[in-house]
C-alpha positions in Angstrom: 108.0 105.6 64.9 105.7 107.3 62.5 101.8 107.8 62.0 101.6 104.9 59.2 103.4 102.8 61.1 101.4 103.2 64.6 98.2 102.7 61.8 99.9 99.3 60.4 100.6 98.1 64.2 97.0 98.6 65.2 95.3 96.8 62.8 97.8 93.9 62.5 97.0 93.8 66.2 93.2 93.9 65.4 93.4 91.8 62.3 95.1 88.9 64.4 92.8 88.7 67.4 94.6 90.8 70.2 92.0 92.5 72.8 94.0 95.6 73.4 96.4 97.9 72.4 97.7 100.4 74.7 100.2 103.5 74.7 102.8 104.4 77.1 102.6 108.1 78.4 106.2 109.6 78.6 108.1 112.8 77.8 111.4 112.2 77.2 113.9 109.6 77.9 117.3 110.9 78.9 119.6 107.7 79.7 123.3 108.3 80.6 125.2 107.1 77.8 122.5 106.2 75.5 120.3 108.4 73.0 117.9 111.0 73.6 114.3 109.7 72.9 110.5 110.2 73.5 107.1 109.2 72.0 104.7 110.8 70.6 101.7 112.4 72.7 99.7 109.4 74.1 97.0 111.3 74.4 96.6 112.1 70.6 97.8 109.1 69.5 94.7 107.2 71.8 92.4 109.6 70.0 93.8 108.7 66.4 93.8 105.3 67.1 90.2 104.9 68.1 89.0 106.4 65.0 90.9 103.7 62.6 90.6 100.9 64.9 86.9 99.3 65.4 87.5 96.3 68.2 90.1 96.6 70.3 90.1 98.1 73.7 92.4 101.1 74.1 94.6 102.7 77.0 97.7 104.4 77.9 99.8 102.2 80.1 99.9 104.2 82.0 99.0 108.1 82.3 101.1 110.2 84.5 98.3 111.9 86.5 101.2 114.4 87.5 101.5 115.5 83.4 98.0 117.6 83.5 95.6 119.0 85.8 93.2 116.3 87.0 89.9 117.9 85.7 92.0 118.3 82.2 93.6 114.7 82.6 89.5 113.3 83.0 88.0 115.6 79.8 91.0 113.9 78.0 89.8 110.2 78.8 85.9 111.3 78.2 86.8 112.4 74.4 88.8 109.2 74.0 85.9 107.2 75.4 83.8 109.2 72.8 86.1 109.0 69.6 86.5 104.8 70.7 82.8 104.3 70.8 83.4 103.4 74.8 86.9 101.4 74.3 89.1 103.3 76.5 90.1 101.9 79.6 92.3 104.7 81.6 95.3 103.6 83.0 96.9 106.0 85.8 100.4 106.0 87.5 101.8 108.5 90.0 105.0 108.6 87.2 108.3 107.3 87.7 110.6 109.2 85.3 112.1 112.3 87.1 114.5 113.6 84.0 110.8 113.9 82.0 109.6 115.7 85.0 112.5 118.8 85.4 112.8 118.8 81.8 109.6 119.9 81.0 108.9 121.9 84.6 106.7 119.8 86.4 106.9 118.9 90.2 108.5 115.5 90.7 108.3 115.9 94.7 105.3 114.0 97.1 104.4 111.8 94.0 102.1 109.5 95.9 100.4 112.4 97.6 100.0 114.3 93.9 98.3 111.0 92.9 95.9 110.7 95.5 94.5 114.0 95.2 94.5 113.8 91.3 92.9 110.2 91.5 90.2 111.9 94.0 89.0 114.3 91.6 89.0 112.1 88.3 87.4 109.0 89.6 84.5 111.6 90.6 84.3 113.4 87.4 84.1 109.8 85.5 81.5 108.9 87.7 79.1 111.9 86.4 80.0 113.7 89.8 80.1 117.8 90.5 83.3 118.0 92.3 84.7 120.6 94.6 88.1 119.5 95.8 90.7 121.8 98.1 93.9 119.8 98.7 97.4 120.8 98.8 98.6 120.4 95.2 95.1 119.8 93.3 91.9 122.0 93.2 88.2 122.0 91.6 85.6 124.4 92.1 82.2 123.1 91.1 83.8 121.0 88.0 81.5 118.6 86.0 82.6 116.8 83.0 80.5 117.7 80.3 79.7 116.2 77.9 79.7 112.8 79.8 80.9 110.1 78.3 78.0 107.6 77.3 79.8 104.6 78.4 81.5 104.6 82.0 85.5 105.0 81.6 87.1 101.7 83.9 90.0 103.4 85.4 93.1 100.6 86.1 96.2 101.6 88.4 99.8 100.7 87.6 101.7 100.5 90.3 103.5 98.7 93.5 103.4 101.3 95.8 101.5 101.0 99.0 100.6 104.7 99.0 99.2 104.9 96.3 97.7 101.3 95.8 95.9 102.1 99.2 93.9 104.9 97.4 93.4 103.4 94.4 92.5 99.7 95.0 89.2 101.5 97.0 87.9 102.2 93.3 90.0 100.9 90.7 88.5 98.4 88.0 91.9 96.9 87.5 95.5 96.8 88.4 98.7 96.6 86.6 102.3 95.2 87.3 105.3 96.2 84.7 107.4 93.0 84.0 110.5 94.1 85.7 108.6 94.8 88.7 107.8 91.2 89.4 110.7 89.4 87.5 108.9 88.8 84.1 108.2 85.2 86.3 104.5 83.6 87.0 106.1 83.2 90.6 106.9 87.0 90.8 103.7 87.8 89.5 101.7 85.4 92.2 103.9 86.9 95.3 102.5 90.9 94.1 99.3 89.7 93.3 98.4 88.2 96.7 99.7 91.2 98.2 97.0 93.3 96.1 94.6 91.0 96.9 95.1 91.8 100.9 95.1 95.4 100.0 91.8 95.0 98.3 90.4 93.3 101.2 91.4 95.9 103.5 89.9 98.6 101.4 86.8 96.6 102.0 86.3 94.9 98.5 86.0 91.5 97.2 89.3 90.6 95.8 87.4 89.6 92.6 86.4 92.9 92.3 90.0 94.6 90.5 90.7 92.7 87.3 94.6 91.5 87.9 96.7 92.4 84.6 100.5 92.3 84.1 103.0 93.5 81.1 104.8 90.2 79.8 108.0 91.0 78.2 108.4 89.0 74.9 110.9 88.0 72.6 110.1 87.2 68.9 113.4 87.5 67.4 116.5 87.8 70.0 118.8 89.0 67.7 116.8 92.0 67.0 115.7 93.1 70.0 114.9 97.2 70.1 114.4 97.4 73.7 116.6 98.6 76.0 117.5 95.5 78.5 118.5 97.6 82.2 117.7 94.8 84.4 118.5 90.9 84.5 114.9 90.3 83.0 114.7 86.7 81.2 112.5 87.4 78.2 109.3 84.7 77.4 110.5 84.2 73.7 110.7 80.9 71.5 108.1 79.4 69.1 104.5 80.5 69.4 103.9 77.4 71.3 106.4 77.9 73.7 104.9 81.4 74.2 101.6 80.1 74.9 102.8 78.0 77.1 104.7 80.9 79.0 101.6 82.5 78.9 99.5 79.8 80.4 101.6 79.7 83.5 101.1 83.3 83.6 97.5 82.8 83.7 97.6 79.6 86.3 99.4 82.5 88.3 96.6 85.0 88.5 97.5 87.0 85.5 93.9 87.7 83.9 94.9 89.8 81.0 98.6 89.4 79.4 100.2 92.6 77.9 102.7 91.7 75.7 106.1 93.9 75.7 107.4 92.8 72.5 110.5 93.4 71.0 111.2 94.0 68.3 107.8 95.7 67.7 107.0 95.3 64.3 103.8 94.6 62.2 105.7 91.4 61.1 106.1 90.4 65.0 102.7 91.0 66.4 101.5 88.9 63.2 103.9 85.9 64.4 102.6 86.4 68.0 99.0 85.4 65.9 100.0 82.0 65.9 100.6 82.4 69.4 97.3 83.1 70.2 96.0 80.7 68.4 98.0 78.2 70.2 96.4 80.2 73.2 93.0 79.3 71.9 93.6 75.9 71.1 94.9 74.8 74.5 92.0 76.6 76.3 89.3 73.8 73.7 91.4 71.0 74.7 
């Protein structure tokens, strides 16, 4: 996808009333039997999208903590927060696609431990602390984030791994789960969400302190699907009213913010989904 297409999609999403826009943070896909592919650098695009949008929140879904030293990742987040006027949500995860790690010479071992050390430095720098940290994988020596973002950067953790969750849920503002990790069903989400509530409680926090978000796989035109279908996951599809009804079921299951993974992803499908937003608002006011 070219940069002008990104601009058109982002402006369409803002026009029809979506609340947020998210970009995957990946380097390379190289699946067996499939053509190699990869997106543009997520942080460069987030900064650029911040400059051409006015209202929507922006974030990586989710930034891989292993792709950059922790302090540099915190600096990237601070810069996008400044450009966007305080609209960034810093999604963070440990990474999963070994292909891109190996291709670019990034260590793929001890991912949970590496994430824990990186998360400690990132959250403390973004909180305005002066950080000295000596870990097995990450280090910081009298580091401070300057300039400091005028608006605090909320952190969203994207994971189902217990070690990563126990580290992050003690501090994170939100949690996200990818659609095929819970089967793209309200029942699947509710089961995972209950586990998150227990972990938040174990961390000494109120369950309501962590916003619950989920990606929901949506198809607008089944005949033109552009997302590889590698898992036995049934997409949410149909008329705008049918999709709205399905999203309402997710809300009943505990989803506080649904992040739609749309196939095909075009300006037309985004504007079509604007009718779903209208249908949802009508349900809320009925």
